[in-house]
C-alpha positions in Angstrom: -35.9 -61.1 -107.8 -31.6 -61.7 -106.8 -31.1 -58.4 -105.0 -27.1 -58.0 -104.8 -25.9 -57.6 -101.2 -24.6 -54.4 -100.9 -20.7 -53.4 -100.8 -19.0 -50.6 -99.0 -15.4 -49.2 -99.4 -14.9 -48.2 -96.1 -11.3 -46.2 -95.3 -9.7 -46.2 -92.0 -11.4 -49.3 -91.0 -8.7 -50.0 -88.3 -9.7 -48.1 -85.5 -12.0 -45.1 -84.3 -15.0 -44.2 -86.4 -14.1 -46.0 -89.6 -14.2 -49.3 -87.4 -17.5 -48.1 -85.8 -18.8 -48.1 -89.4 -17.4 -51.3 -90.6 -19.0 -52.9 -87.5 -22.6 -51.5 -88.2 -22.1 -52.2 -92.0 -21.5 -55.7 -91.7 -24.0 -56.0 -88.8 -26.8 -54.7 -91.3 -25.9 -57.1 -94.2 -23.3 -55.4 -96.1 -20.3 -56.7 -97.4 -17.4 -54.3 -96.9 -14.0 -53.7 -98.0 -11.9 -52.0 -95.5 -8.7 -50.1 -96.5 -6.3 -49.3 -93.7 -2.6 -49.3 -93.2 -2.9 -52.2 -91.1 -5.3 -55.4 -90.8 -8.7 -54.5 -88.7 -9.7 -56.9 -86.4 -12.6 -58.1 -88.2 -13.0 -61.7 -88.6 -16.1 -62.0 -90.8 -16.9 -63.7 -94.4 -18.9 -60.7 -95.9 -15.3 -58.7 -94.9 -12.0 -57.7 -97.0 -8.8 -55.7 -96.3 -6.9 -53.7 -98.8 -3.4 -52.3 -97.1 -2.6 -49.0 -98.4 -0.9 -46.3 -96.7 -2.8 -43.2 -98.2 0.6 -40.8 -97.8 1.2 -42.3 -101.0 -1.4 -40.9 -102.6 -0.4 -42.2 -106.2 -0.9 -45.7 -104.9 -5.0 -45.1 -104.1 -6.1 -45.3 -107.7 -4.6 -48.9 -108.6 -5.3 -50.2 -104.8 -8.9 -49.6 -105.9 -8.8 -50.5 -109.5 -10.7 -53.9 -109.0 -13.2 -52.7 -106.7 -16.4 -51.8 -108.0 -18.6 -50.8 -104.6 -21.8 -49.6 -104.4 -20.9 -47.1 -101.2 -17.5 -45.3 -100.6 -17.1 -43.9 -97.0 -14.1 -41.9 -96.5 -13.7 -41.7 -92.6 -9.5 -41.8 -92.6 -8.3 -38.7 -90.7 -5.4 -37.3 -89.0 -5.5 -34.3 -86.5 -2.4 -32.2 -85.8 -2.8 -28.9 -84.1 -0.7 -26.0 -84.4 -1.8 -21.7 -83.9 -0.4 -19.2 -86.1 2.9 -18.5 -86.1 3.7 -21.8 -85.4 2.5 -24.1 -87.9 4.3 -26.9 -89.2 3.5 -26.4 -92.5 4.4 -30.3 -93.6 1.9 -31.0 -90.9 -0.9 -29.5 -92.9 -0.1 -31.0 -95.8 -0.2 -34.7 -94.6 -4.0 -33.6 -93.3 -4.4 -32.5 -96.6 -3.0 -35.5 -98.6 -5.3 -37.7 -96.5 -8.6 -36.4 -96.0 -9.1 -33.9 -99.5 -6.3 -35.3 -102.1 -7.1 -39.4 -100.7 -11.1 -38.8 -100.8 -10.6 -36.7 -104.7 -8.3 -39.6 -105.9 -10.6 -42.1 -104.4 -14.2 -40.6 -105.9 -12.4 -39.9 -109.1 -11.8 -43.8 -109.4 -14.9 -45.2 -108.5 -17.9 -42.6 -108.9 -17.8 -44.1 -112.6 -18.3 -47.4 -111.4 -20.9 -46.5 -108.8 -24.5 -48.4 -109.8 -27.8 -46.7 -109.8 -28.4 -45.4 -106.5 -24.7 -45.4 -105.0 -23.6 -43.5 -102.0 -20.4 -41.5 -101.3 -20.2 -40.4 -97.4 -17.1 -38.7 -96.3 -16.3 -38.6 -92.7 -15.7 -34.1 -91.8 -16.0 -32.6 -88.9 -17.3 -29.8 -86.9 -14.6 -27.6 -86.5 -15.1 -26.9 -90.4 -16.4 -24.2 -89.4 -13.4 -23.2 -87.9 -11.8 -23.7 -83.8 -8.5 -22.3 -82.7 -5.5 -24.1 -82.8 -6.8 -26.5 -85.4 -7.0 -23.6 -89.1 -4.9 -26.7 -91.1 -7.3 -29.2 -89.9 -10.3 -26.9 -90.5 -9.2 -26.5 -93.9 -9.4 -29.9 -95.0 -12.8 -30.5 -93.6 -13.9 -27.3 -95.0 -12.7 -28.6 -98.3 -14.7 -32.0 -98.3 -17.9 -29.9 -97.9 -16.6 -28.1 -101.1 -15.9 -31.4 -102.7 -19.3 -33.2 -102.0 -21.7 -30.8 -102.9 -20.1 -29.8 -106.3 -20.1 -33.6 -106.5 -23.3 -34.2 -105.4 -24.9 -31.9 -108.3 -22.7 -33.9 -111.5 -23.9 -37.2 -109.6 -28.1 -36.8 -109.5 -28.8 -37.3 -112.5 -27.3 -41.1 -112.3 -29.5 -41.3 -108.5 -26.0 -41.2 -106.7 -25.5 -39.1 -103.8 -22.8 -37.3 -101.9 -22.7 -36.3 -98.3 -20.3 -35.7 -95.6 -21.4 -36.3 -91.7 -19.4 -34.1 -89.2 -18.8 -35.1 -85.8 -17.6 -33.5 -82.7 -15.1 -34.8 -80.7 -15.6 -38.3 -80.3 -14.2 -40.8 -78.8 -11.3 -42.4 -80.7 -7.7 -42.5 -80.4 -7.6 -39.9 -81.9 -9.0 -37.6 -79.2 -6.4 -38.9 -76.6 -3.5 -37.9 -79.4 -0.4 -36.3 -77.1 0.3 -34.5 -80.2 -3.1 -32.2 -79.0 -2.3 -32.0 -75.2 -1.9 -27.6 -76.0 -5.4 -28.1 -77.4 -7.8 -29.8 -75.4 -11.3 -31.2 -76.9 -14.4 -29.6 -76.0 -16.5 -31.6 -74.2 -20.0 -31.1 -76.1 -23.5 -29.4 -74.4 -24.7 -32.5 -73.8 -22.1 -33.4 -71.2 -20.5 -36.2 -73.0 -18.3 -36.8 -76.4 -19.8 -38.5 -79.1 -19.6 -42.3 -79.6 -18.4 -43.5 -83.1 -21.5 -46.3 -83.7 -23.8 -42.6 -83.2 -21.6 -41.4 -86.1 -21.7 -44.9 -87.8 -25.6 -44.8 -87.4 -26.0 -41.8 -89.3 -23.7 -42.7 -91.9 -25.9 -46.2 -92.1 -28.7 -43.9 -92.8 -27.2 -41.4 -95.3 -26.0 -45.1 -97.2 -29.9 -46.5 -97.2 -32.7 -46.4 -99.7 -34.5 -43.9 -97.1 -31.9 -41.3 -97.9 -31.6 -40.9 -101.9 -33.3 -37.8 -101.8 -30.1 -36.3 -99.0 -27.5 -35.2 -101.2 -24.4 -32.3 -101.1 -25.4 -32.1 -97.1 -23.5 -31.8 -94.2 -24.8 -33.6 -91.4 -23.7 -32.3 -88.0 -23.1 -34.7 -84.6 -21.8 -32.5 -82.2 -24.0 -33.3 -79.0 -24.7 -29.2 -79.1 -21.5 -28.0 -79.9 -22.5 -25.5 -82.6 -25.2 -24.4 -80.6 
């Protein structure tokens, strides 16, 4: 019996958590199509790159029209901070487009083509439960949970799972973004930030056959931050 190599479409593939997921999946024998504005650093025969700026949400469906993956991982993200009374509404709209609208359009285009055993994983955030100075960001990540749980119900009869992996502050370029200077990341109780490869490991498990009975869930990787 010939087994087809699993194929993941991973957004935000050029850096941070997205890049760590690409690296892990390639190591695990996956074929990976990475989507990001700039090309990733991966020179690998099983890796392809699609250049796309998710700010142009109308271009998403066409960009993935010729792709029929077995898994979708939406890891592209951005963080803009702001306290009530001085919120930047365009920043909130930009985060919504990237985190929620893009997830919706990707899933809408790809879910009908996912095979039995297909997988969808969204990268959320521990802050989805609320965080000072991050209200707009938290709202978009909370919306991903609602989408995942709703679509998990719809896709369960086809054996397709939908889950959210929600890390606390992770060692990525986003952590050092000067635009968040007045809202510093909180060090988890384990005494260090979450590592991108730890998030990638959780994603790899949820994409595996062993995770076929896990759907509509949020896995929080927070080093004790939510305790």
